[in-house]
C-alpha positions as CSV (number, residue, x, y, z in Angstrom):
1,M,-88.4,-254.2,52.8
2,N,-89.7,-254.2,49.2
3,E,-92.5,-256.5,50.2
4,H,-93.3,-254.2,53.2
5,I,-93.4,-251.2,50.9
6,R,-95.7,-253.0,48.4
7,D,-98.1,-253.9,51.2
8,L,-98.1,-250.3,52.4
9,V,-98.8,-249.0,48.9
10,I,-101.7,-251.4,48.5
11,K,-103.1,-250.4,51.9
12,A,-102.7,-246.7,51.0
13,T,-104.4,-246.9,47.6
14,G,-106.8,-249.8,47.7
15,G,-105.1,-251.4,44.8
16,K,-104.7,-255.2,44.3
17,T,-101.1,-255.3,43.4
18,A,-98.1,-252.9,43.5
19,F,-94.8,-253.2,41.8
20,R,-91.6,-251.2,41.8
21,R,-91.3,-249.4,38.4
22,E,-88.4,-247.0,38.5
23,V,-86.1,-245.0,40.8
24,I,-86.8,-241.3,40.3
25,Q,-84.1,-239.9,42.5
26,R,-81.5,-240.9,45.1
27,L,-81.8,-238.9,48.3
28,W,-79.1,-236.4,49.1
29,S,-76.0,-238.0,50.8
30,G,-77.3,-241.5,50.4
31,Y,-80.3,-241.3,52.8
32,G,-82.6,-243.4,50.6
33,E,-84.5,-243.0,47.4
34,I,-87.7,-241.8,45.7
35,V,-89.4,-244.6,43.7
36,R,-92.4,-244.8,41.4
37,Y,-94.6,-247.8,42.1
38,G,-97.1,-249.1,39.6
39,L,-100.5,-250.3,40.7
40,T,-103.3,-252.6,39.3
41,G,-106.8,-253.0,40.5
42,G,-107.3,-249.6,42.0
43,D,-108.1,-246.0,41.1
44,R,-104.5,-245.0,40.6
45,S,-102.0,-246.4,38.1
46,S,-99.0,-245.3,40.1
47,V,-97.8,-243.6,43.3
48,I,-94.5,-242.1,44.5
49,V,-92.8,-243.6,47.6
50,K,-90.1,-241.6,49.4
51,H,-88.1,-244.2,51.4
52,V,-85.7,-242.6,53.9
53,K,-83.0,-244.7,55.5
54,L,-81.5,-242.7,58.3
55,S,-78.8,-245.2,59.0
56,A,-77.7,-245.3,55.4
57,Q,-75.5,-242.2,55.5
58,G,-73.4,-241.9,52.4
59,S,-70.8,-239.4,51.1
60,H,-71.5,-235.8,50.7
61,P,-70.2,-234.2,47.4
62,C,-68.5,-231.4,49.3
63,G,-67.4,-233.4,52.3
64,W,-70.0,-232.1,54.8
65,N,-70.6,-235.4,56.6
66,T,-70.7,-234.3,60.2
67,D,-72.9,-235.1,63.2
68,V,-74.6,-231.7,62.8
69,S,-75.4,-232.5,59.2
70,H,-76.8,-235.9,60.1
71,R,-79.0,-234.6,62.9
72,R,-80.3,-231.8,60.6
73,K,-81.3,-234.4,57.9
74,M,-82.9,-236.6,60.5
75,R,-84.9,-233.7,61.8
76,S,-85.8,-232.7,58.2
77,Y,-87.6,-236.0,57.6
78,Q,-89.5,-235.7,60.9
79,V,-90.6,-232.2,59.8
80,E,-91.7,-233.5,56.4
81,T,-94.0,-236.1,58.0
82,T,-95.4,-233.5,60.3
83,W,-96.0,-231.2,57.3
84,Y,-98.0,-233.9,55.5
85,G,-99.8,-235.0,58.7
86,N,-100.8,-231.6,60.1
87,W,-100.4,-228.9,57.5
88,S,-100.6,-230.0,53.9
89,E,-104.4,-230.1,53.9
90,H,-104.5,-226.3,53.9
91,C,-102.9,-226.1,50.4
92,D,-105.4,-225.5,47.7
93,A,-105.3,-225.6,43.9
94,Q,-103.4,-222.3,43.8
95,C,-100.5,-223.8,45.8
96,R,-100.8,-227.4,44.7
97,I,-98.8,-230.1,46.3
98,P,-99.0,-233.9,46.1
99,A,-101.6,-235.6,48.3
100,C,-100.0,-237.7,51.0
101,L,-101.8,-241.1,51.0
102,M,-99.9,-242.6,54.0
103,F,-96.7,-242.3,55.9
104,E,-95.0,-244.6,58.4
105,S,-92.0,-244.3,60.6
106,F,-90.2,-247.3,62.2
107,D,-86.8,-247.8,63.7
108,D,-84.5,-245.6,61.5
109,E,-86.7,-245.6,58.4
110,V,-89.5,-243.3,57.0
111,L,-91.9,-244.2,54.2
112,I,-94.1,-241.6,52.6
113,V,-96.6,-242.6,49.9
114,L,-97.5,-239.7,47.7
115,E,-99.8,-238.9,44.8
116,D,-97.9,-239.2,41.4
117,L,-98.0,-235.7,40.1
118,D,-97.3,-236.9,36.6
119,N,-100.7,-238.5,36.5
120,A,-102.3,-235.4,38.2
121,G,-101.5,-233.1,35.3
122,F,-98.0,-232.0,36.2
123,P,-95.7,-234.2,34.1
124,N,-93.1,-231.7,33.1
125,R,-89.8,-230.7,34.8
126,R,-87.6,-227.8,33.8
127,S,-83.9,-227.3,34.1
128,I,-84.3,-223.8,32.5
129,A,-87.2,-221.5,33.3
130,G,-88.7,-219.0,30.8
131,K,-91.0,-216.2,31.6
132,N,-94.1,-218.4,31.8
133,E,-92.5,-220.9,34.1
134,M,-91.1,-218.3,36.4
135,R,-94.5,-216.6,36.6
136,A,-96.2,-219.8,37.5
137,C,-93.7,-220.6,40.2
138,L,-93.9,-217.1,41.7
139,N,-97.7,-217.3,41.7
140,W,-97.4,-220.6,43.6
141,L,-95.1,-219.1,46.2
142,A,-97.3,-216.1,46.6
143,N,-100.4,-218.3,47.2
144,F,-98.4,-220.5,49.6
145,H,-97.2,-217.6,51.6
146,A,-100.6,-216.0,51.7
147,T,-102.2,-219.2,52.9
148,F,-100.0,-219.4,56.0
149,I,-99.2,-215.8,56.8
150,G,-99.5,-215.2,60.6
151,E,-99.3,-219.0,61.4
152,S,-97.0,-220.4,64.0
153,P,-95.0,-223.2,62.5
154,N,-95.9,-225.8,65.2
155,G,-94.0,-229.1,64.5
156,L,-92.1,-227.6,61.6
157,W,-88.7,-225.8,61.6
158,P,-89.0,-222.7,63.8
159,T,-87.1,-221.0,61.1
160,G,-87.5,-222.6,57.7
161,T,-84.9,-222.9,54.8
162,Y,-82.2,-225.5,54.6
163,W,-79.5,-222.8,54.9
164,H,-80.7,-221.3,58.1
165,L,-77.8,-220.0,60.2
166,E,-78.6,-221.9,63.4
167,T,-78.5,-225.2,61.6
168,R,-75.3,-224.4,59.6
169,P,-72.5,-223.8,62.1
170,D,-70.0,-225.8,60.1
171,E,-70.5,-223.7,57.0
172,L,-70.3,-220.5,59.0
173,Q,-67.0,-221.7,60.5
174,A,-65.6,-222.4,57.0
175,L,-66.6,-218.9,55.7
176,N,-63.5,-216.9,55.1
177,D,-65.3,-213.6,54.2
178,I,-64.9,-212.0,57.6
179,P,-67.3,-209.0,57.2
180,L,-70.0,-211.4,56.0
181,K,-69.2,-213.8,58.8
182,N,-69.4,-211.1,61.4
183,A,-72.7,-209.8,59.9
184,A,-74.4,-213.3,59.7
185,S,-76.3,-213.1,63.0
186,A,-77.5,-209.5,62.3
187,I,-78.7,-210.7,58.8
188,D,-80.6,-213.6,60.4
189,R,-82.1,-211.4,63.1
190,K,-83.2,-208.8,60.5
191,L,-85.2,-211.5,58.7
192,R,-86.7,-213.1,61.8
193,Q,-87.8,-209.7,63.1
194,S,-90.0,-209.0,60.2
195,P,-93.5,-208.4,61.6
196,Y,-95.0,-210.4,58.6
197,Q,-94.0,-214.0,59.2
198,T,-95.5,-216.9,57.3
199,I,-94.5,-220.5,56.5
200,V,-91.8,-220.8,53.8
201,H,-91.2,-223.9,51.7
202,G,-87.5,-223.7,52.5
203,D,-86.1,-225.3,49.3
204,A,-88.0,-223.6,46.5
205,K,-85.6,-224.3,43.7
206,L,-86.7,-224.9,40.2
207,A,-86.1,-228.6,40.4
208,N,-88.8,-228.9,43.0
209,F,-91.5,-227.5,40.7
210,C,-93.6,-229.8,38.6
211,F,-95.3,-228.2,35.6
212,S,-98.5,-228.7,33.6
213,N,-98.1,-229.4,29.9
214,D,-98.6,-225.7,29.0
215,C,-96.5,-224.6,32.0
216,S,-99.3,-222.3,33.3
217,R,-99.7,-224.3,36.5
218,V,-97.3,-225.9,38.9
219,A,-97.2,-228.3,41.9
220,V,-94.4,-228.4,44.4
221,V,-92.6,-231.3,46.2
222,D,-90.0,-231.7,49.0
223,F,-91.0,-230.3,52.3
224,Q,-88.1,-231.2,54.5
225,Y,-87.2,-227.6,55.3
226,V,-90.6,-226.1,55.6
227,G,-90.9,-223.7,58.6
228,G,-91.4,-220.1,59.8
229,G,-90.0,-217.1,58.0
230,C,-90.8,-214.2,55.7
231,G,-91.8,-215.3,52.3
232,I,-89.2,-213.3,50.5
233,K,-86.5,-215.9,51.4
234,D,-88.2,-218.4,49.2
235,V,-88.4,-215.8,46.4
236,A,-84.8,-214.9,46.5
237,Y,-83.7,-218.5,46.5
238,F,-86.0,-219.4,43.7
239,I,-84.8,-216.6,41.5
240,D,-81.2,-217.6,42.2
241,S,-82.0,-221.2,41.2
242,C,-83.2,-220.1,37.8
243,L,-80.9,-217.3,36.5
244,N,-77.3,-216.4,36.3
245,Q,-76.0,-213.4,38.2
246,D,-76.4,-210.9,35.4
247,E,-80.0,-212.0,34.7
248,C,-80.9,-212.0,38.4
249,E,-79.9,-208.3,38.5
250,R,-81.5,-207.4,35.2
251,Q,-84.8,-209.1,36.0
252,E,-85.1,-208.4,39.7
253,S,-87.7,-205.6,39.6
254,R,-89.9,-207.4,37.1
255,L,-89.9,-210.7,39.0
256,L,-90.6,-209.0,42.3
257,D,-93.5,-207.1,40.8
258,I,-95.0,-210.4,39.5
259,Y,-94.6,-212.0,43.0
260,F,-96.1,-209.1,44.9
261,Q,-99.0,-208.6,42.6
262,A,-99.8,-212.3,43.0
263,L,-99.3,-212.0,46.8
264,K,-101.7,-209.1,47.1
265,R,-104.3,-210.9,45.1
266,A,-103.9,-214.1,47.2
267,L,-104.1,-212.2,50.5
268,K,-107.4,-210.6,49.3
269,T,-108.9,-213.8,48.0
270,K,-108.0,-215.7,51.2
271,Q,-109.4,-212.8,53.2
272,K,-106.2,-212.4,55.4
273,A,-106.4,-209.7,58.0
274,V,-103.1,-208.1,57.0
275,D,-102.1,-204.9,55.2
276,A,-100.9,-206.2,51.8
277,E,-99.1,-203.0,51.0
278,A,-97.3,-203.1,54.3
279,V,-96.2,-206.7,53.7
280,E,-94.9,-205.7,50.3
281,R,-92.9,-202.7,51.6
282,N,-91.3,-204.9,54.3
283,W,-90.6,-207.9,52.3
284,R,-89.4,-206.0,49.2
285,A,-86.9,-204.1,51.5
286,L,-85.7,-207.5,52.9
287,Y,-85.1,-209.0,49.5
288,P,-81.3,-208.1,49.4
289,V,-81.1,-209.3,53.0
290,A,-82.6,-212.6,52.2
291,W,-80.3,-212.9,49.1
292,T,-77.3,-212.2,51.3
293,D,-78.4,-214.7,53.9
294,F,-78.3,-217.5,51.2
295,H,-75.1,-216.1,49.8
296,R,-73.5,-216.4,53.3
297,F,-74.4,-220.1,53.4
298,L,-73.2,-220.7,49.8
299,K,-69.9,-219.0,50.3
300,G,-69.2,-221.1,53.4
301,W,-70.5,-224.3,51.9
302,S,-68.3,-223.9,48.8
303,P,-65.3,-221.8,49.7
304,G,-63.3,-220.5,46.8
305,H,-63.1,-217.6,44.4
306,W,-66.1,-215.3,44.2
307,N,-66.1,-212.5,41.7
308,P,-66.1,-209.3,43.7
309,D,-68.1,-207.6,41.0
310,S,-70.9,-210.2,41.0
311,Y,-74.5,-209.3,41.8
312,S,-74.4,-211.4,45.1
313,E,-71.1,-209.9,46.3
314,R,-72.3,-206.3,45.6
315,L,-75.6,-206.9,47.3
316,A,-73.8,-208.5,50.3
317,R,-71.6,-205.4,50.7
318,E,-74.6,-203.1,50.5
319,V,-76.5,-205.1,53.1
320,I,-73.5,-205.2,55.5
321,A,-73.0,-201.5,55.2
322,Q,-76.7,-200.8,55.9
323,L,-76.6,-203.0,59.0
324,Q,-73.5,-201.2,60.3
325,D,-75.2,-197.8,59.8
326,N,-78.3,-198.9,61.8
């Protein structure tokens, strides 16, 4: 297989030789790996290869090794190749992603050859985000959502995000918060009924953002759960990935202002025939709903004690009460 990958990398890049340099990351639950390959004799010094082995199912850290989980992951890699084949070309410098040089599917394996973002000016990763990093990421999300607003997610997930209710029956079954469990369908429906649908990244955590040296620009990777939805779902999940509960509450208004200012600029620049103010009103009102939707997944995925006074728990109670009143 390593020889086959080297041949594919050479074909994709026009290089003379290719060699395995380093493993960047093992894929979740043992489904393969992401590897940097070095090159000689071409225009690139390296590329990234995402090698998926669908038969190589390993252990899940929380024990979620089920047929439903396996089918979801298989579908996610099919979605990712569709994304790179049919959709990724629409992303511009304001929502930068790695160029896909080639992909190949055979038997139960998938190979995706991608531009190495380290060499493209995005060599930095962050485990903690400051104001500059968060602004850059929110700007990226705003431009991504503006690019695809009103598009039907053909070939992608009908509803994006890896925690979507329909794809997470096991976690819902495990959820022991009965009011939240009973409200799960209404929460999902509220988000899907937004008149302003776009394409969401679906896993917009800080770890999937690659930063320029000065952290003013970002590029984003990992499109396994890209699909339809209102953009505020990405925003809520991104903020949750960066900050603790107290900071999420304290900075909520400021961060949403940054996102919506960028979204309105992007909608205008991209000449989208949509009322930007109406989009903001709708999505801003849905922010606590989107937050509660992810909290529903997380609370089922990792059952245990949740502080009833935490930001997420208070938001969830408010959302559930509002849904019951309507």
